[in-house]
N, C-alpha and C positions, 0 to 999 in steps of 0.2 A: 768352679764354675761347672753349674748342674744341665742336664738340658732333656728335653724328652723321646729326643730317637727313637727311643723302643719302645712305643707306641703309648704315650702317657705316661709314664714315668719318669718320674726326674732322675736321671743316676749322673755321677760325676762324671765327666771328661776326663779321662785318664792319660790323655795324648795330650791336656793342654797344660800349661807350664800356671805355675800362682802369678794373681793378679796381682802387681805390686803399686801398682797408681790406684785412681778411682775413675779407671775407664780402661778400656778395652778393645781390640775388635778380634769379631771373631766369623767366622767364614763360616754362615749355612752351604751345606751340599743336600739338599734334601730334593724331594722332587717340587716341582711347582703349581701353587694350589694349596699346598698341605698348612695346617697351624702350629706351629711349634713353641712352646717354652719353655723361659729360662729362669732360671734363678742362682743366688750367688751364694755362698757360707762362709765366714771369719774361718782361722785358724791362726791362735794365739802362736806364742813363742813354745807354748807344752805341747803344741800338738792337738790341741781340747780344740774341736768345733763346735762352731757355735749355732744356731737355727738361722732358717732360711733367712733373704731379704725378701723383699714383695718378689713376687712371680711375675713377667710380662710375657708375654703372647705375641708372637710376630705371625705372621701369613706370611710366603714367598709366593708373590703372583704371578698367574697363569701366562703366559706372552700373547695368547688369543686363545678366542673362549668355543668349545666344541660345535659343532653344526646342534642346530636348534629343531626339533621335528613340529613343523606347525599345522597342526590337524586335530579335530577336523577344524572346518569352519562352517557358520552357520547367517546363511542371509535371509534379512523379514523386514519387506518391505525398507523402510531408513534404518537399520539398522544393520550391522554385522558384529558376528561372535567369532574372534578366533582364539583356540587355546593351542597350547605349546607343550613340549615337557623338556627338561633340561636335568642331566646330572646332580644330583642330590649334593656330591663329594665337590663342588667348588666352593666350596669356602669362601674365596674370596670376591663372590659373585656379589654386588648389592642389588641391584634390581635391571629391570626393563626399562628403553625408551621407547615409547611406540611413536 
């Protein structure tokens, strides 16, 4: 199994024993709100390693969102305009509901 815990580079998980079946469980111990990629390589009986399988991306969800600063706002006749800022690093943020 290969994971990109090293910042975008898929590296072999040396502490992870080989996968013998067609499935496995892997505990992600990373930071919430981050994206991680995983892939599997095959090793034959001679120790030769084949090409990657497909790569999957997993996002560890944030348990909560940080405070969002709503400023400035503008009011004119029958219209209000509001602006807000939030950290760009929130990869699991889909959008806002007003």
